[in-house]
DRENPA-3360 file (N, C-alpha, C; in nm, 2 decimals, always signed):
BEGIN
1 = MHLAERVV = -3.01/+7.26/+18.70/-2.91/+7.32/+18.67/-2.78/+7.26/+18.68 ~ -2.70/+7.24/+18.59/-2.58/+7.18/+18.59/-2.47/+7.29/+18.62 ~ -2.39/+7.25/+18.74/-2.32/+7.36/+18.82/-2.19/+7.33/+18.79 ~ -2.12/+7.26/+18.72/-1.98/+7.27/+18.68/-1.95/+7.41/+18.61 ~ -1.87/+7.47/+18.63/-1.80/+7.59/+18.56/-1.95/+7.72/+18.62 ~ -2.02/+7.69/+18.67/-2.12/+7.82/+18.70/-2.06/+7.90/+18.81 ~ -2.10/+8.05/+18.77/-2.01/+8.13/+18.86/-2.09/+8.18/+18.97 ~ -2.08/+8.15/+19.10/-2.15/+8.19/+19.22/-2.15/+8.28/+19.28;
9 = LVSGAARR = -2.19/+8.38/+19.31/-2.12/+8.49/+19.41/-2.21/+8.47/+19.55 ~ -2.15/+8.48/+19.67/-2.19/+8.40/+19.79/-2.13/+8.54/+19.89 ~ -2.25/+8.61/+19.89/-2.24/+8.70/+20.00/-2.20/+8.68/+20.13 ~ -2.09/+8.75/+20.22/-2.07/+8.70/+20.35/-2.01/+8.55/+20.37 ~ -1.94/+8.53/+20.29/-1.88/+8.37/+20.27/-1.75/+8.38/+20.33 ~ -1.69/+8.45/+20.42/-1.59/+8.45/+20.47/-1.59/+8.34/+20.60 ~ -1.67/+8.34/+20.65/-1.70/+8.20/+20.77/-1.85/+8.16/+20.80 ~ -1.86/+8.09/+20.85/-1.99/+8.03/+20.92/-2.07/+7.97/+20.81;
17 = VGRAIALR = -2.18/+8.00/+20.78/-2.29/+7.93/+20.71/-2.24/+7.95/+20.55 ~ -2.15/+8.08/+20.54/-2.13/+8.11/+20.41/-2.02/+8.06/+20.35 ~ -1.95/+8.03/+20.42/-1.83/+7.96/+20.40/-1.87/+7.81/+20.34 ~ -1.95/+7.75/+20.42/-2.00/+7.63/+20.42/-2.04/+7.64/+20.28 ~ -2.14/+7.70/+20.24/-2.19/+7.72/+20.10/-2.11/+7.73/+19.97 ~ -2.02/+7.84/+20.02/-1.90/+7.85/+19.93/-1.83/+7.70/+19.89 ~ -1.79/+7.62/+19.99/-1.71/+7.53/+19.99/-1.82/+7.40/+19.91 ~ -1.92/+7.40/+19.95/-2.02/+7.28/+19.91/-2.04/+7.32/+19.75;
25 = LAEAGCRV = -2.03/+7.41/+19.71/-2.06/+7.46/+19.56/-1.93/+7.44/+19.48 ~ -1.81/+7.50/+19.54/-1.67/+7.47/+19.50/-1.65/+7.32/+19.45 ~ -1.69/+7.24/+19.55/-1.67/+7.08/+19.54/-1.78/+7.04/+19.46 ~ -1.85/+7.11/+19.38/-1.97/+7.06/+19.26/-1.90/+7.11/+19.15 ~ -1.81/+7.21/+19.18/-1.72/+7.25/+19.03/-1.76/+7.41/+18.99 ~ -1.83/+7.50/+19.08/-1.85/+7.61/+19.07/-1.71/+7.68/+19.05 ~ -1.71/+7.81/+19.03/-1.63/+7.92/+19.05/-1.69/+8.00/+19.12 ~ -1.63/+8.04/+19.22/-1.72/+8.11/+19.34/-1.63/+8.22/+19.39;
33 = AVHCRTST = -1.73/+8.33/+19.38/-1.70/+8.48/+19.41/-1.71/+8.48/+19.57 ~ -1.61/+8.48/+19.67/-1.64/+8.50/+19.79/-1.61/+8.63/+19.84 ~ -1.76/+8.68/+19.89/-1.75/+8.81/+19.95/-1.73/+8.84/+20.09 ~ -1.66/+8.97/+20.09/-1.65/+9.00/+20.29/-1.65/+9.13/+20.28 ~ -1.67/+9.19/+20.36/-1.68/+9.34/+20.41/-1.52/+9.36/+20.44 ~ -1.47/+9.32/+20.56/-1.35/+9.34/+20.65/-1.27/+9.18/+20.67 ~ -1.36/+9.10/+20.67/-1.30/+8.95/+20.73/-1.18/+8.90/+20.62 ~ -1.09/+8.98/+20.56/-1.03/+8.95/+20.44/-0.94/+8.80/+20.49;
41 = DDAAETVE = -0.89/+8.77/+20.60/-0.78/+8.67/+20.62/-0.90/+8.55/+20.61 ~ -1.02/+8.54/+20.69/-1.10/+8.45/+20.67/-1.15/+8.43/+20.53 ~ -1.19/+8.53/+20.47/-1.22/+8.49/+20.33/-1.10/+8.44/+20.25 ~ -0.99/+8.45/+20.29/-0.86/+8.42/+20.18/-0.87/+8.24/+20.22 ~ -0.87/+8.23/+20.38/-0.90/+8.08/+20.39/-1.02/+8.02/+20.33 ~ -1.12/+8.07/+20.30/-1.24/+8.00/+20.24/-1.20/+8.00/+20.09 ~ -1.13/+8.10/+20.03/-1.11/+8.07/+19.90/-0.98/+7.96/+19.89 ~ -0.88/+7.96/+19.94/-0.80/+7.83/+19.97/-0.85/+7.68/+19.96;
49 = RCRAAGGS = -0.96/+7.71/+20.06/-1.03/+7.57/+20.06/-1.11/+7.53/+19.98 ~ -1.17/+7.65/+19.90/-1.25/+7.62/+19.77/-1.16/+7.58/+19.65 ~ -1.04/+7.63/+19.65/-0.95/+7.57/+19.56/-0.91/+7.43/+19.61 ~ -0.90/+7.39/+19.72/-0.85/+7.27/+19.74/-0.94/+7.16/+19.74 ~ -1.10/+7.19/+19.72/-1.20/+7.12/+19.69/-1.22/+7.09/+19.55 ~ -1.15/+7.17/+19.47/-1.13/+7.16/+19.32/-1.23/+7.27/+19.22 ~ -1.28/+7.35/+19.31/-1.34/+7.46/+19.23/-1.21/+7.60/+19.22 ~ -1.25/+7.70/+19.16/-1.18/+7.81/+19.17/-1.24/+7.93/+19.21;
57 = AEVFRADL = -1.18/+8.02/+19.30/-1.23/+8.10/+19.40/-1.17/+8.22/+19.40 ~ -1.22/+8.36/+19.42/-1.16/+8.49/+19.43/-1.24/+8.55/+19.57 ~ -1.15/+8.65/+19.63/-1.21/+8.74/+19.72/-1.25/+8.86/+19.64 ~ -1.36/+8.90/+19.72/-1.41/+9.03/+19.66/-1.47/+9.11/+19.79 ~ -1.43/+9.24/+19.80/-1.46/+9.32/+19.92/-1.56/+9.41/+19.89 ~ -1.66/+9.43/+19.95/-1.76/+9.52/+19.95/-1.84/+9.57/+20.08 ~ -1.87/+9.70/+20.11/-1.97/+9.70/+20.20/-2.10/+9.72/+20.16 ~ -2.18/+9.62/+20.22/-2.29/+9.61/+20.16/-2.41/+9.74/+20.21;
65 = EDPTAAAG = -2.36/+9.81/+20.31/-2.46/+9.90/+20.36/-2.43/+10.01/+20.26 ~ -2.37/+10.00/+20.15/-2.34/+10.11/+20.05/-2.39/+10.03/+19.92 ~ -2.50/+10.10/+19.87/-2.57/+10.03/+19.73/-2.49/+10.07/+19.64 ~ -2.40/+10.17/+19.63/-2.32/+10.17/+19.52/-2.21/+10.08/+19.52 ~ -2.16/+10.06/+19.66/-2.06/+9.95/+19.65/-2.14/+9.79/+19.64 ~ -2.25/+9.79/+19.67/-2.34/+9.66/+19.62/-2.31/+9.62/+19.50 ~ -2.38/+9.71/+19.46/-2.37/+9.72/+19.29/-2.25/+9.68/+19.20 ~ -2.16/+9.77/+19.27/-2.02/+9.74/+19.20/-1.97/+9.62/+19.23;
73 = LVRAVQTR = -2.02/+9.55/+19.34/-1.97/+9.40/+19.37/-2.01/+9.30/+19.23 ~ -2.11/+9.32/+19.21/-2.15/+9.24/+19.08/-2.11/+9.28/+18.96 ~ -2.06/+9.38/+18.94/-1.97/+9.42/+18.80/-1.84/+9.36/+18.85 ~ -1.79/+9.39/+18.93/-1.64/+9.33/+18.96/-1.68/+9.19/+18.93 ~ -1.75/+9.11/+18.96/-1.75/+8.97/+18.99/-1.77/+8.90/+18.81 ~ -1.84/+9.00/+18.75/-1.85/+8.96/+18.62/-1.76/+9.01/+18.54 ~ -1.66/+9.11/+18.55/-1.55/+9.18/+18.51/-1.46/+9.05/+18.51 ~ -1.42/+8.99/+18.65/-1.34/+8.89/+18.68/-1.39/+8.76/+18.60;
81 = FGRLDVLV = -1.51/+8.70/+18.60/-1.53/+8.58/+18.57/-1.60/+8.57/+18.42 ~ -1.62/+8.68/+18.38/-1.70/+8.70/+18.25/-1.85/+8.67/+18.24 ~ -1.93/+8.65/+18.36/-2.03/+8.61/+18.37/-2.09/+8.58/+18.52 ~ -2.19/+8.57/+18.54/-2.28/+8.54/+18.67/-2.42/+8.45/+18.67 ~ -2.38/+8.34/+18.73/-2.50/+8.24/+18.70/-2.59/+8.23/+18.84 ~ -2.53/+8.27/+18.94/-2.62/+8.24/+19.08/-2.58/+8.34/+19.18 ~ -2.66/+8.42/+19.22/-2.66/+8.48/+19.35/-2.69/+8.43/+19.47 ~ -2.64/+8.40/+19.56/-2.68/+8.39/+19.72/-2.65/+8.48/+19.80;
89 = NNASVFKP = -2.78/+8.54/+19.85/-2.78/+8.65/+19.94/-2.76/+8.58/+20.07 ~ -2.66/+8.58/+20.18/-2.62/+8.54/+20.29/-2.59/+8.63/+20.36 ~ -2.52/+8.74/+20.35/-2.46/+8.81/+20.46/-2.59/+8.87/+20.52 ~ -2.55/+8.89/+20.65/-2.67/+8.96/+20.72/-2.59/+9.00/+20.87 ~ -2.66/+9.08/+20.96/-2.65/+9.12/+21.08/-2.74/+9.09/+21.16 ~ -2.67/+9.03/+21.27/-2.80/+8.98/+21.39/-2.76/+9.03/+21.50 ~ -2.84/+9.17/+21.54/-2.83/+9.25/+21.65/-2.94/+9.26/+21.72 ~ -2.94/+9.21/+21.86/-3.08/+9.24/+21.96/-3.10/+9.40/+21.96;
97 = MTVEQFTV = -3.25/+9.40/+21.95/-3.31/+9.53/+21.95/-3.44/+9.49/+22.02 ~ -3.49/+9.57/+22.11/-3.61/+9.56/+22.15/-3.68/+9.70/+22.13 ~ -3.79/+9.70/+22.16/-3.90/+9.83/+22.12/-3.82/+9.95/+22.19 ~ -3.76/+9.91/+22.34/-3.70/+10.02/+22.40/-3.58/+10.06/+22.35 ~ -3.53/+9.97/+22.28/-3.40/+9.98/+22.24/-3.35/+10.03/+22.11 ~ -3.48/+10.06/+22.04/-3.50/+10.09/+21.90/-3.42/+10.25/+21.91 ~ -3.37/+10.25/+21.79/-3.28/+10.36/+21.73/-3.29/+10.37/+21.60 ~ -3.33/+10.48/+21.52/-3.35/+10.48/+21.38/-3.20/+10.42/+21.32;
105 = ADWERTLR = -3.09/+10.46/+21.37/-2.94/+10.42/+21.31/-2.94/+10.26/+21.32 ~ -3.00/+10.23/+21.40/-2.93/+10.06/+21.42/-3.03/+10.01/+21.32 ~ -3.18/+10.05/+21.31/-3.30/+10.01/+21.27/-3.25/+10.01/+21.09 ~ -3.19/+10.11/+21.06/-3.17/+10.13/+20.94/-3.06/+10.05/+20.87 ~ -2.94/+10.06/+20.95/-2.85/+9.96/+20.91/-2.85/+9.81/+20.90 ~ -2.96/+9.77/+21.00/-2.98/+9.64/+20.98/-3.07/+9.63/+20.86 ~ -3.18/+9.69/+20.81/-3.24/+9.67/+20.68/-3.16/+9.72/+20.55 ~ -3.06/+9.78/+20.57/-2.98/+9.80/+20.45/-2.88/+9.69/+20.44;
113 = INLTAPMV = -2.87/+9.60/+20.54/-2.74/+9.51/+20.50/-2.86/+9.38/+20.45 ~ -2.93/+9.35/+20.55/-3.03/+9.23/+20.55/-3.12/+9.24/+20.43 ~ -3.19/+9.34/+20.42/-3.27/+9.35/+20.29/-3.25/+9.45/+20.18 ~ -3.20/+9.57/+20.20/-3.18/+9.66/+20.08/-3.07/+9.59/+19.99 ~ -2.97/+9.52/+20.07/-2.87/+9.48/+19.99/-2.88/+9.38/+19.89 ~ -2.97/+9.27/+19.95/-3.00/+9.16/+19.85/-3.07/+9.23/+19.71 ~ -3.16/+9.32/+19.74/-3.24/+9.37/+19.63/-3.17/+9.45/+19.53 ~ -3.04/+9.52/+19.61/-2.94/+9.59/+19.49/-2.85/+9.46/+19.42;
121 = LAHAAREA = -2.82/+9.37/+19.50/-2.74/+9.27/+19.42/-2.84/+9.23/+19.32 ~ -2.96/+9.15/+19.35/-3.04/+9.10/+19.25/-3.08/+9.21/+19.12 ~ -3.09/+9.34/+19.16/-3.11/+9.43/+19.04/-2.99/+9.46/+18.96 ~ -2.88/+9.47/+19.02/-2.74/+9.46/+18.94/-2.73/+9.34/+18.86 ~ -2.77/+9.24/+18.90/-2.73/+9.08/+18.87/-2.83/+9.06/+18.77 ~ -2.95/+9.12/+18.73/-3.06/+9.08/+18.68/-3.03/+9.02/+18.54 ~ -2.96/+9.10/+18.46/-2.98/+9.06/+18.33/-2.88/+8.95/+18.30 ~ -2.75/+8.94/+18.37/-2.69/+8.83/+18.39/-2.75/+8.70/+18.42;
129 = LRQARGRI = -2.83/+8.74/+18.52/-2.89/+8.60/+18.56/-3.01/+8.54/+18.45 ~ -3.09/+8.65/+18.38/-3.15/+8.61/+18.29/-3.08/+8.55/+18.17 ~ -2.96/+8.59/+18.12/-2.89/+8.53/+18.02/-2.89/+8.42/+18.04 ~ -2.80/+8.37/+18.19/-2.77/+8.24/+18.22/-2.88/+8.15/+18.26 ~ -3.02/+8.19/+18.28/-3.13/+8.12/+18.35/-3.10/+8.07/+18.44 ~ -3.04/+8.16/+18.54/-2.97/+8.15/+18.67/-3.08/+8.12/+18.78 ~ -3.03/+8.16/+18.89/-3.09/+8.13/+19.01/-3.01/+8.24/+19.12 ~ -3.13/+8.27/+19.23/-3.09/+8.36/+19.35/-3.14/+8.26/+19.44;
137 = INLCDVAA = -3.06/+8.27/+19.56/-3.10/+8.21/+19.69/-3.09/+8.29/+19.78 ~ -3.20/+8.33/+19.87/-3.17/+8.41/+19.96/-3.21/+8.35/+20.11 ~ -3.11/+8.37/+20.19/-3.07/+8.31/+20.30/-3.21/+8.39/+20.42 ~ -3.31/+8.32/+20.46/-3.42/+8.41/+20.50/-3.39/+8.34/+20.67 ~ -3.49/+8.34/+20.75/-3.49/+8.26/+20.90/-3.60/+8.21/+20.93 ~ -3.63/+8.10/+20.96/-3.75/+8.01/+21.01/-3.82/+8.12/+21.14 ~ -3.74/+8.19/+21.24/-3.78/+8.27/+21.32/-3.87/+8.37/+21.28 ~ -3.88/+8.42/+21.14/-3.97/+8.53/+21.10/-4.11/+8.46/+21.10;
145 = QRPWPDHL = -4.14/+8.35/+21.11/-4.27/+8.32/+21.14/-4.35/+8.31/+21.27 ~ -4.24/+8.31/+21.38/-4.27/+8.33/+21.53/-4.16/+8.45/+21.57 ~ -4.18/+8.56/+21.53/-4.10/+8.65/+21.57/-4.04/+8.69/+21.71 ~ -3.93/+8.70/+21.72/-3.86/+8.73/+21.86/-3.89/+8.89/+21.87 ~ -3.94/+8.94/+22.00/-3.95/+9.07/+22.01/-3.79/+9.15/+22.04 ~ -3.73/+9.05/+22.11/-3.57/+9.14/+22.13/-3.50/+9.11/+22.02 ~ -3.54/+9.09/+21.87/-3.47/+9.11/+21.80/-3.52/+9.18/+21.65 ~ -3.57/+9.31/+21.71/-3.71/+9.37/+21.64/-3.65/+9.39/+21.49;
153 = AYMVSKGG = -3.55/+9.47/+21.47/-3.49/+9.50/+21.35/-3.46/+9.38/+21.26 ~ -3.40/+9.28/+21.32/-3.37/+9.16/+21.24/-3.48/+9.11/+21.19 ~ -3.57/+9.08/+21.26/-3.69/+8.99/+21.22/-3.78/+9.06/+21.13 ~ -3.80/+9.20/+21.11/-3.86/+9.27/+21.02/-3.79/+9.26/+20.90 ~ -3.63/+9.25/+20.89/-3.59/+9.22/+20.77/-3.58/+9.10/+20.71 ~ -3.58/+8.98/+20.80/-3.58/+8.86/+20.74/-3.74/+8.85/+20.70 ~ -3.84/+8.88/+20.74/-3.96/+8.88/+20.68/-3.99/+8.95/+20.57 ~ -3.92/+9.07/+20.59/-3.93/+9.14/+20.42/-3.84/+9.08/+20.32;
161 = LETLTRVL = -3.73/+9.00/+20.38/-3.65/+8.93/+20.24/-3.76/+8.80/+20.22 ~ -3.85/+8.72/+20.29/-3.93/+8.63/+20.24/-4.03/+8.69/+20.14 ~ -4.08/+8.80/+20.17/-4.17/+8.88/+20.05/-4.09/+8.94/+19.94 ~ -3.96/+8.97/+19.98/-3.87/+9.00/+19.82/-3.85/+8.87/+19.76 ~ -3.83/+8.75/+19.81/-3.81/+8.64/+19.77/-3.94/+8.61/+19.64 ~ -4.07/+8.60/+19.73/-4.16/+8.58/+19.65/-4.19/+8.69/+19.53 ~ -4.16/+8.83/+19.56/-4.19/+8.91/+19.43/-4.09/+8.91/+19.34 ~ -3.97/+8.90/+19.38/-3.85/+8.85/+19.27/-3.88/+8.71/+19.21;
169 = ARALAPEV = -3.93/+8.62/+19.25/-3.97/+8.51/+19.16/-4.09/+8.54/+19.05 ~ -4.17/+8.60/+19.09/-4.26/+8.62/+18.98/-4.18/+8.75/+18.91 ~ -4.13/+8.85/+18.95/-4.07/+8.97/+18.86/-3.96/+8.90/+18.75 ~ -3.91/+8.82/+18.78/-3.78/+8.73/+18.72/-3.80/+8.62/+18.64 ~ -3.94/+8.57/+18.66/-4.01/+8.46/+18.58/-4.00/+8.48/+18.44 ~ -3.98/+8.38/+18.33/-3.92/+8.26/+18.37/-3.80/+8.25/+18.36 ~ -3.73/+8.32/+18.36/-3.56/+8.29/+18.34/-3.48/+8.27/+18.46 ~ -3.55/+8.32/+18.58/-3.46/+8.32/+18.69/-3.55/+8.26/+18.79;
177 = NVVGIAPG = -3.50/+8.16/+18.88/-3.55/+8.13/+18.97/-3.51/+8.15/+19.10 ~ -3.59/+8.21/+19.20/-3.58/+8.27/+19.32/-3.64/+8.18/+19.44 ~ -3.55/+8.15/+19.53/-3.59/+8.06/+19.64/-3.52/+8.12/+19.78 ~ -3.59/+8.09/+19.85/-3.56/+8.13/+19.98/-3.54/+8.01/+20.09 ~ -3.43/+7.99/+20.15/-3.41/+7.88/+20.26/-3.41/+7.94/+20.40 ~ -3.46/+7.88/+20.49/-3.48/+7.95/+20.62/-3.43/+7.84/+20.71 ~ -3.31/+7.88/+20.76/-3.25/+7.79/+20.87/-3.32/+7.81/+21.00 ~ -3.33/+7.73/+21.08/-3.35/+7.73/+21.21/-3.19/+7.78/+21.29;
185 = VAAWPDHY = -3.15/+7.69/+21.36/-3.01/+7.67/+21.45/-2.91/+7.62/+21.33 ~ -2.84/+7.70/+21.27/-2.75/+7.66/+21.19/-2.60/+7.68/+21.23 ~ -2.58/+7.80/+21.29/-2.46/+7.83/+21.36/-2.47/+7.94/+21.47 ~ -2.45/+7.85/+21.60/-2.45/+7.92/+21.74/-2.44/+8.06/+21.73 ~ -2.50/+8.18/+21.75/-2.41/+8.31/+21.80/-2.33/+8.29/+21.91 ~ -2.22/+8.35/+21.90/-2.14/+8.32/+21.98/-2.15/+8.38/+22.13 ~ -2.25/+8.46/+22.14/-2.26/+8.50/+22.28/-2.37/+8.41/+22.36 ~ -2.44/+8.29/+22.29/-2.53/+8.21/+22.36/-2.44/+8.12/+22.43;
193 = DPATRERL = -2.50/+8.09/+22.57/-2.43/+8.02/+22.66/-2.47/+7.86/+22.66 ~ -2.40/+7.77/+22.68/-2.43/+7.62/+22.68/-2.60/+7.61/+22.75 ~ -2.63/+7.65/+22.82/-2.77/+7.65/+22.87/-2.85/+7.70/+22.76 ~ -2.84/+7.81/+22.71/-2.94/+7.86/+22.62/-2.94/+7.78/+22.46 ~ -2.82/+7.72/+22.45/-2.80/+7.62/+22.36/-2.86/+7.51/+22.37 ~ -2.87/+7.47/+22.48/-2.96/+7.35/+22.53/-3.11/+7.33/+22.54 ~ -3.16/+7.48/+22.57/-3.30/+7.48/+22.58/-3.33/+7.51/+22.45 ~ -3.29/+7.59/+22.32/-3.34/+7.58/+22.22/-3.33/+7.46/+22.13;
201 = TAKIPLGR = -3.23/+7.37/+22.18/-3.21/+7.27/+22.09/-3.33/+7.14/+22.16 ~ -3.37/+7.16/+22.27/-3.46/+7.09/+22.32/-3.61/+7.12/+22.22 ~ -3.64/+7.21/+22.15/-3.72/+7.25/+22.11/-3.72/+7.19/+21.96 ~ -3.62/+7.14/+21.92/-3.60/+7.12/+21.79/-3.67/+6.95/+21.77 ~ -3.78/+6.92/+21.68/-3.85/+6.78/+21.67/-3.73/+6.67/+21.63 ~ -3.61/+6.71/+21.55/-3.54/+6.60/+21.54/-3.42/+6.62/+21.63 ~ -3.41/+6.68/+21.75/-3.34/+6.65/+21.86/-3.18/+6.70/+21.85 ~ -3.14/+6.78/+21.72/-3.03/+6.82/+21.73/-3.03/+6.97/+21.65;
209 = AGTPEDIA = -2.93/+7.03/+21.68/-2.91/+7.17/+21.63/-2.83/+7.14/+21.49 ~ -2.90/+7.23/+21.38/-2.84/+7.25/+21.25/-2.71/+7.26/+21.24 ~ -2.64/+7.26/+21.15/-2.49/+7.30/+21.13/-2.49/+7.39/+20.96 ~ -2.39/+7.44/+20.97/-2.35/+7.52/+20.82/-2.35/+7.43/+20.68 ~ -2.31/+7.30/+20.71/-2.33/+7.24/+20.62/-2.46/+7.18/+20.58 ~ -2.55/+7.17/+20.67/-2.71/+7.10/+20.66/-2.75/+7.21/+20.54 ~ -2.74/+7.34/+20.57/-2.78/+7.49/+20.47/-2.70/+7.47/+20.36 ~ -2.57/+7.44/+20.37/-2.49/+7.41/+20.22/-2.57/+7.29/+20.14;
217 = AAVHFVLS = -2.58/+7.20/+20.22/-2.64/+7.08/+20.12/-2.81/+7.12/+20.08 ~ -2.87/+7.21/+20.15/-3.00/+7.24/+20.10/-2.97/+7.36/+19.96 ~ -2.86/+7.44/+19.98/-2.87/+7.53/+19.86/-2.79/+7.45/+19.75 ~ -2.73/+7.34/+19.77/-2.68/+7.27/+19.64/-2.79/+7.19/+19.57 ~ -2.88/+7.14/+19.69/-3.00/+7.08/+19.62/-3.07/+7.17/+19.54 ~ -3.14/+7.26/+19.57/-3.23/+7.38/+19.52/-3.13/+7.43/+19.37 ~ -3.01/+7.45/+19.39/-2.95/+7.46/+19.25/-2.94/+7.34/+19.17 ~ -2.91/+7.22/+19.23/-2.88/+7.11/+19.12/-3.01/+7.03/+19.06;
225 = EGDYLTGL = -3.11/+7.05/+19.16/-3.21/+6.97/+19.15/-3.33/+7.05/+19.14 ~ -3.36/+7.18/+19.13/-3.47/+7.27/+19.18/-3.51/+7.33/+19.05 ~ -3.52/+7.26/+18.95/-3.54/+7.34/+18.81/-3.67/+7.37/+18.81 ~ -3.77/+7.33/+18.91/-3.93/+7.36/+18.90/-3.95/+7.42/+19.04 ~ -3.86/+7.48/+19.10/-3.88/+7.53/+19.22/-3.89/+7.71/+19.21 ~ -3.95/+7.77/+19.26/-3.91/+7.91/+19.27/-4.07/+7.97/+19.36 ~ -4.01/+8.08/+19.43/-4.12/+8.16/+19.51/-4.12/+8.07/+19.64 ~ -4.08/+7.98/+19.70/-4.11/+7.90/+19.77/-3.99/+7.93/+19.89;
233 = ILPVDGGR = -4.00/+7.92/+20.03/-3.91/+7.95/+20.14/-3.93/+7.81/+20.20 ~ -3.79/+7.74/+20.19/-3.76/+7.61/+20.23/-3.70/+7.61/+20.36 ~ -3.78/+7.57/+20.50/-3.75/+7.57/+20.60/-3.64/+7.43/+20.61 ~ -3.51/+7.48/+20.67/-3.41/+7.38/+20.68/-3.39/+7.40/+20.85 ~ -3.46/+7.31/+20.93/-3.47/+7.36/+21.06/-3.47/+7.26/+21.17 ~ -3.51/+7.11/+21.10/-3.50/+7.00/+21.18/-3.64/+7.01/+21.23 ~ -3.73/+7.07/+21.20/-3.88/+7.08/+21.21/-3.93/+7.17/+21.33 ~ -3.84/+7.25/+21.37/-3.84/+7.38/+21.45/-3.97/+7.43/+21.42;
241 = HLV = -4.02/+7.47/+21.29/-4.11/+7.58/+21.25/-4.27/+7.50/+21.30 ~ -4.24/+7.38/+21.34/-4.38/+7.25/+21.37/-4.45/+7.31/+21.49 ~ -4.34/+7.36/+21.62/-4.39/+7.36/+21.71/-4.34/+7.52/+21.79;
% end
């Protein structure tokens, strides 16, 4: 895919990995829809940096817990830019939950944001993406292959997102490529202390934690060079999935 002037919607693009993806694609000449829910100041900074990098960008607010708002986000992007070529489902919530801590409310909120919203966005965008012979990239998590019991709802949502990636790849073929990118450590959760970070880094074969820029580079590669890729989950984790 030639990326110049392509319209890309990146959910959860105000900070961290989403911001890095937005910036990388802006540098490639994309027009970027920077989605946020409440982090409007951070999203505005992302837009400024995208524009400084040579791309065009706008902030779009939507609460992805609400399916109507999620579908409206796609329509808003199409109205503003006139088209939609790429959907990057990055927004997610990462909240601890053990079996003992399980509540229906927390479970459903996590699945609404991490799994239902990507489906709603893909459904709303399907005709535009077919017309553009476009792409969907879902941000998964390599930990779904060895799930953590203290993040119950999150792990189930990311495992479901892997399956959704494969199903959509078949359902939207041949016009739309659908790929999952599964980070390992890409941006440390704020509550991880130095000892926890050191312990987890020691398990990575390449000997370092990843960065948001590593994930953004993978997104760029899949979009620009992945014309014959669909239905796969690409681990970008320094080899952590091997051990």
